[in-house]
N, C-alpha and C positions, 0 to 999 in steps of 0.2 A: 630619716625624714629631712634633716638639714641638707643633705646632699641632693635629695630629690627637689627640694624647694630651690636650691641654688641652680639646679638644672632647668627648672621651669622658668626662673627669672632670666637666666642666660639664653634659654631657648626662645623666650618671648622677644628679646632684642634681636636674636638671629632671624626670627620670623619677620620682624619689621624690615630688616635689610633684605631678606629673601623675597618678600612680597614686592619690593621695588625692583629687584633683579628680574623676577618673573613677569612683572607688568611690562617693563621695557622690552624684554625678550618676546613676550607674546604679541605686542603691538608692532614692534619693528624688526623682530628676528635679530636682535643685537645683544651681545654680551657687553654690558656697560662696565668697563674696567675702572672708570672714574668714580664709581659708586662708593667704594671704600674711602677714597679721598674726601668725598663730600661728607661722609660719616665723621671723619676726623676733623674737618673744618667745623662741622656743627658742634662737636665737643669743645674745640678750642674757643669758638665764639661764645659758647655758654660759660666757659671759665672766665673769659674777659668781661662779659656782661655782669656776672654775679660776683666776680672778684674785684678787679680794678674799678669797674663802673658801679659796683654796689647796688645793682638792680635786683629785685626779688625774682624768684624762679618763675612766678606766674606771668611776668613780663618777658623774661629772658627766653623761656621755652618757645612761646609763639613767635618771638623775633627770630629765633634760629630757624624755625619752620619756614618763615617768609624768606629769609636770606638764602637758605639752601635751596628752596624752591626756585628762586630767581637764578641761582647758580646752575641748577639743572637745565633751565631754559637756555642759559648762555652756553652750556656744554653742547646742547643740541644744535644751536646756531653755528658754533665754531667747528665742532668735530663730526657732526652727523649730517646736517643738512647739505653741506658742500659735497658729501660723498654718497648721497642717496642712490646714485646710479652705479656706484662702485661695488665690487664684491665685498662680502661680509668681513673678510680679513682686514680690509682697509679701515673700516669703521672700528673694528675691534682694536687695532693698533693705534688708531687716532684717540680713542677713549683711554687706552693704556698710556699714551703720551700725556693726555690731559691730567690723568691721575698723578703721574710723576711731577708735572708742573705744579699742580695744586698742593701736593705734599711738600714740595721744596719751597714754594712761595710761603706756605704756612710756617715752615721751618725758619725762613728768613724773617718773617713778621713777628712770630711769637717766641722764637728761640727753640733750641733743641731740648732743653731740660723738661723733665716731667712736672706738670703743674697739678696742684690739688684743687679738685672741684668739690666744694662742700655740698653735702646733701641737705636739702630743705626739709627732709622728713626723717623721723627716728628710724634706727636700724633694728632695734630689738625690744620694742615696747610691748610685744604680745607674746603669749606663751600658750601653746596648744599641744596636748598629748606629750608633754615633756620636752618639746623643742621650742626655741625662741625664734621669732621673726619680727620684722618691723613694718611700719607703714610704707617705707620705701619699696619693699618687695611687692606689696599689694598695689602700690601706685604703678610700678613698672608693668606688672601683669595686667592691671586694669586699663592703663593707657593703650597697651598693645591690643587688647581686645576691642576697645572703642575704635581705634584707628582701622583695624581690619574690618570691623562691622560697618564702619562708615564707607570704606572702599567697596565692600560687597553691595551695600545699598546703592552707591553711585553707579556701579557696573550693572546692577540688575533693575533699577527703578527709574533711571533718568535717561533723557535723550542722549546726553553726552556719553553715558555708560554704554548705551546700545551702539553708539558710533565707535566706541573703543573696542567693543566685542566684535563688531563687524570688521573693523580694520585688522583685528587680530586673526580672524578667520581667513580673510582674503582681501589683501590691499587693493588689488586691481578692481575687483567687483565693488568694493566699498567706494572707490573713486568714481566708478561709473554710475553709482547710485547718488552721487552728489556730496558724499562725505568728504570734508577737507582733511585728507589723510595726513598731510604735513602738520597741520594744526593739532590733530589728535596725537601724533607722535611726539610733538613738542610738549603737549599736556602730560603724556605719560612720563616724560623725563622730569617735569615739574613735580608731579605727584610722588614719583619714586625718590627724587632727591629730598623732598620735604620729609618723607618718612625716614630716609637715611639720616638726615640731620637730627630729627627727633630721637632716633635710636642712639646717636652719639651723645645727646644730652642724658638719656636714661642710663646708658652704660657708664658715662663719666661719673654720674652721681653714685652709681652702685659700686664702682671700683675706687672712687675718690681720686683717681690718677688719670690724667689725660696728657697726650703729647701729639704733635703732628705725625708721628711715625706709627700710630695705632691703626691707621686707616687701611693700609693695604691688606694686612692679615684679616681684618674685619670684613673687608669686601670679599676676599676669597672664602671666608667662612660663610658669608651670606650666599655666595654663588654655590658653595658646596651644599648648603641647606636647600637652596632652590632646586638643585639637581637631584638631591636625594628625594625630595617630594615630587619632583616632576617640573621641568622648566616650562614656564608659561601657565602653570596652574597656581592660582592664588591659594586654594585649599592645600595643595601640595607644598607650597612654600611654608605654610603654617606648620604642617605636620613635620616637614623636614627640619625646620628650625627647632622645634621641640625635641625631636629625636636627637639631633646633633648636640643641643644644649645638655640634655640629660646624659648622653654618652660621654661628653667631655667632663661633666661634673663628677661622675663616678670614676672615670679614668684618672683624672687629676687627683682625686682623693686616694686612689690606690697607688699610683706611681709617680705623682708629682707633676708640677706644671710643665715640665719639659716634654711630656707626651701630648700636650694639647694639639700641636701642629701635626703630629703623627696621626692622631685620631681624626682630625678634620680631613686631611688629604688622603689618609688611608681609606676613610669612609667614602670619599668622593671617587677614588680609584675603584673600589669594590663595586660601587653602584654603576660606574661606567662599564665595568667588566660584565656584570650579571644582569643588571636591569637599567640600561641607560635612559629609559623613559621615566625613571623614578617610580616612587611608590604609587602615585596617583596620576601620573601622566603617561605619555607615550612618545617615542621618537618621531618627530615630525617627518613627513614625506618631503625629501629634498630633491627637486628636479635638477637643479644646477648647484654645483659644488661651490659654496661661498668662501671656502678657505683656500681655493686654488685659482687657477686662471692666469691671465696675462697682466694683471694690474701692475705688479711690481716688476714685471719683466717685459713691459711693452717696448722699451727702447732697445735698439740693437746695440749690444756691447761693442766697444771699440776693439780693434784688433791690432796688436803691435807686430811689426815685422820682426823676424827672428833676431836680426842684428840689434834692433832697438831693445829687445828684451835682454839680450846678453850684455849690452852696454849698461843698462839700468842695474842689472844684478851686480856687475863688476863695480859700478860706482857705489852701491850700497855696501859691498864687501870691503871696499877701500876705506870706509869711514873710520875704522879703528886706528888707522895710521895718523889721523889728524884730530880726532875727537877726544874729549875727556872721558874719564871712567864714569862720571855721573851720566853723561850723555849716552854712553854705551849701555849702561844698565837700564836706562829709560828705553833705549832702542830694543833691548832684549824683551822688555815687557810689551812693547808695541808688537813685536813679531809673535809673541805667545798669544796675545789677544786676537791678532789677525788670523792665526791658525785656528783659534777657537771659533771665530766668526765664519771661517771657511766651511765649518760643518753646517751652519745655517744656509750658506749659499748652495751647498750640495742638495740638501733636502728641500729647501724652499724655492731656490731659483731653478733647479733642474726638474724636480718632481712636483713642485707646486704645493708642498705641504709645509706650512709655517710651523716651526717648533718653538714653543714658549717656555720650555723648562730645560734648556740645554745645559744649564749650570749643574744639573744632576750628573750628566755624563762627565763634565769637567771634574766634579767632586770624586766620582768613582775612579777616574784616572789618577788624580792626585793622591788619594788615599791608598790605592793599590800600589803605586810606585813607592810612596813613602813607607808603607808597612814592609814591603819586600826588601828595601835597601837598608832600613834601620833595624828591623828585627831578625831578618833572615839573611842579611848581608849579600843580597843579590847584586849582581852588576847592574848599573843603571840601565844599560841598553836592553837587557832582558826584562827588567821591570817596566821599561818604556813600552815594549811590545805587549807585555801582559796588561798594562793599563788600557791600551786600546781595545784588546779583546774583552776585558772585563766590562768596560763601559758599553761596548756593543751588546754583549750578552744580557746584562742586567737591564739596560734600557729597553731592549726589544722584548724581553720577557714581561716587563711591567706594562708595556703598552700593547702587546700583541692582541689581547682580546678586543681592543677597541678599533682595530683597523677595518673591521667590517662596517663601522659607522661612517657617517659623513659630517660635513659642516664643522660646527664649533666643537663637537665632542672629541674629535681626535686631538686637536690642538689643546683642549683642556686636559686631556689625558696626559699629554707630554708635560704640561705645567704641573699637574698633580704628581706625576712620577718624579720630576725634579725636586719638588717640595718634600716628598716622602723620603727621598735619598738624603736630603739635608737633615731631616728629622731623625732618620736612622743613625746618621753620623753623630748626632747629639745624644742619642739614647742607647748606643752600644759602646760604652766607654772601654770595655774589655778588648774591643777590636780597634776602635778609632781614637781612643783617648778621651772621648766625650768633649766636654767644654774645655778641657786642658789642651786638647789637640795633640799634634805630633811635632816635636821640635828636633833641632840638630839634624835636619835632613841633609845628607852629603851632596856635594856637587857632582856632576857627571865626571867620569874618567874616560880616557881613550888611550889604549896601549899603555896602561899603568900611570899615565900622566893626568893630574887633576885639571879640569876645565873650569876652575872656579874663578879665574880672573874675569874682569869685565869684558875684555876683548874676546876671550875664548867663548863665553856664554853668548855674546852677540853673534859670533860666527856660527855657533852650533844652532841657535834658534833661527837665524836667517836661512841657513842651509836647509833645515827641515821644512821651514815654511815654503821656500821656493820649490823644493821637490814636491810638496803636497799641492801647491798651486798648479804645477805642470800636470800632475797626475789627475787632479780634478778637472782641469781644462780638457785633457784628452778623453776623460770619461764623458764629458759633455758633448764632444764631437763624435763619439763612438756610436755603434749600433745601439748599445744600451742607452746612451744619451738621447738618441732619437725616440726610443720608446718612452723614456721619461718625458720628453717634449710632447709626445702624443697624449700622455696622461694629463700633463699640465694644461695643455690647450683645450682639450675636450675629453673629459673622462668618460662620458657616455659613449662617444664615438669609439674610443679606445676599447671599451668593454665590449661593444658590439662587434669589433673586429677580432675578438678572441683573446684579448689581453686581460690580465687580472690587475686592475689599478691598485688595489690595496696592497698586493704583494710587491709591486714595484715601488710604491711609496714607502713601504716598510723597509725595503732594501736600501733605498736612499737614506732613510732615517738611521738605519743600522751603520751604514758606511760613515755617515756624519758623526755618529756616536764614537766610532773608532778615532776619527780625527780629533774630536773633543777630548777623548781619553788621552791621546798623545799630548795635547795641549796641557791637560791636567798634570801629567808627569813632568813636563818642562816647568810648569808653574810651581810645583812643589820644590823642584830643585832650585829654582830661581829665588824664591822667598825663604826657603829652608824651614818654614813653620806654617802649618795649616791647622785650621779649626773650622767647625761647622758654619760660623757666621760669615766666613769668607765666600760661601757659595749660596748666598741668598738670591732671590729672584732678580735683584738689580743687575747681576751678572748676565742673566738671560736677556734682560732688556738691552744691556750694552751690546751683546753679540748680535741681536736682531738689528739694532740701530747701525752698527758698523757695516753689516751686510747690505742693508738697504741704502746707506749712504754711498757705499762704493758701487752698488749695482748688484741686485740680487742674482742676476744671471752672469755676472762677470767675476770669475775667481780672483783675478788680479785686483779687483776693486777693494778687497778686504785690506790690502796694504794701505791704500789711500784712506779708507774709513778708519782704520786703527791709528794711523799717523795723526789724523785730525782729532779723534775722540779720546785717544789715550796719550799720544805723544805730546800734544799741545798743553793739556792741563798738567802733565807731569813736568814739563819743562818750565811752566809758569805756576809755581806752587800756590800763589794767592788765588788762583782760579779753582783750587781743589774743592773748596766748600760750595762752589757753584756748579760742580761738574754734573750732578744728576739733573739739575735744572736745565743746564745746557743740553743734555741728552734729550730731555723731554721736548724742549722747544725745537731742537733740530729734527727729531723724529716726526713731530707734528708737521713741521714745515715741509719735510720731504714727502710725506704722505699727501699733503694738500697741493704742493707745487711741483715736485719732481720725483714721483715714485719710482722712476726707472733708474735713479741714482746718478752719480757723477761720472762713472766710467761707461758712458754710453753716448751715442751720437746726438749732437745738438743741431737741430735744423737750422737755427740762425747762423751757427758757425759754418755749416756746410754751404749756406747761401753766400756768405762772405768769401769763403774760399773759392767758390765758383766764380765770383765776380772778379777777384784779384788774380787768381791763378789761371782762370779760363777753363776750369774743369766742367764738363757737361754731363758726363755719363752717370755720375753717382757711384756709390759703393756697390760692391757685390751683394746681392740680396742675401738676407739671412735664411739659411735653409729651413729653419724651424718655423719661420713665418711665411715662407713662400709656398709651402705645401700645407695642406690641411692635416688635422690630426688623423682623419680617416686614412689618408694615403700613407702617413708615417707608420701607423699601426699595421696597416695591411702589408707594407713592405717588410716589417719585422716578422709578421706571421709567416710570410712566404719564405723568409730567410731561415 
């Protein structure tokens, strides 16, 4: 009974978070990734008000609700409203960036240490049928019920609620009927964020411990609960939250707290496999693919003449002749992360499918190579090849059942798959070493000679990266690349021409996983020690940011993106604590101001060049934008 009660209490808080996720998704068809950060901000503000400010909880809790509600309105204004005409992936990544910014600002304001949030209610002052519980548990469950009941009344019995439901069903029809859709969407963010902040207060009192870092996992747990119940369904969010809370409570009691993440994301992945609409919902009918399209690939990538590419590669290869060992080791790290981001370019830039959990493929590659070279004494280069194959096979298997879906579901499946892999690495100590990790990973060798020096690792990682960039670029301009372009530009037209978009996107995802696996093998050899914490979702965020910064359709752009996002903070160590905040701000700025990335044509530069150089004709047209998706697909079918 104690376990069941703990599950009901945890499930009630999950339900509050999930209701907010479902409300925003139902009204705006947006997965709000900043929701977890709002949850954490609510918990930290509650600690500050009840601790240093010494306010009673009956003042602190309403204050948190008001503050986080206003924060939700600000999120809508900054990250959603400017992108209301953009594909769903733009808004999803914008809220992702806002979440990173909020978490790291909170970290800078409140500090990284865990704070104690005192409960205003007793924890074990009642006894029933032999088990003890407290007023706090009843308050959490009661507040959750009251909030959900109030929301149900709002949606069912008020004019505003009817406007929310109308907007959820059909935004265009609601707008034609005179409903202020933008105002209703903003209101949904306010309500959802207020509920998320209140959930942060309740969870903080229940666990007694809060920190700025608790938000991301809580947000994903809320999303998992909403998906289990059915995205967009308020009743489903409640059921999903309770189911997830009870499952976690029993799982943790049997196997320990380390399985919590595995239960959460394993459940999410299973639901996406077998019942993606959830227990009480259904998969919405999606006429246009919100996770693909030309938003991030709108700009035409720059093209280097062959001599310029060779000269650039030669200049980079010559750096060990003049640079210090520290600079070279930082350079090796830059090339490894660039290779990692190249996998995002292949799947997202060419096939149009954004991958949010690519850290899982990196982890598979790193662990595969490390295990083979340390326990079975394989040669590094054989383990390197095995790492790419293992990453491809496992990632494709985990996501294969979801490629029949569209929209947010596939990208969420890649995120869940990455999180499941990280959780498995923690919970399979007999294979991965668990939390102890794997140490003393040897450096690569070539013809019997160790490549452990800084210059040798620099040359090895650079050579592999350049070869991979050339191969990916050739793939993009090949017949297969033209099919990917057709799928990216207009999936419906490609399917009507006889292609199978899901298969081609899955192929791009698998090839990207191979590249990420290779990067994982190099990463393990570079750092010589790996553990599950190194492969959290922040690595996936970094890879996506690098790819978008350089240009999602430009393979060479990953070199620029990695040099800026990895090399600069590495060379300037005082910036290390601000790195994730920089990533979030930069990602948000790119999405809002220059989604095509740095390695693409800039119109104002072209106009200046024409004025001073006298050029009039312009560049050669981009073949993937000069022809329609229908013609590209038809050409491939005829071939």
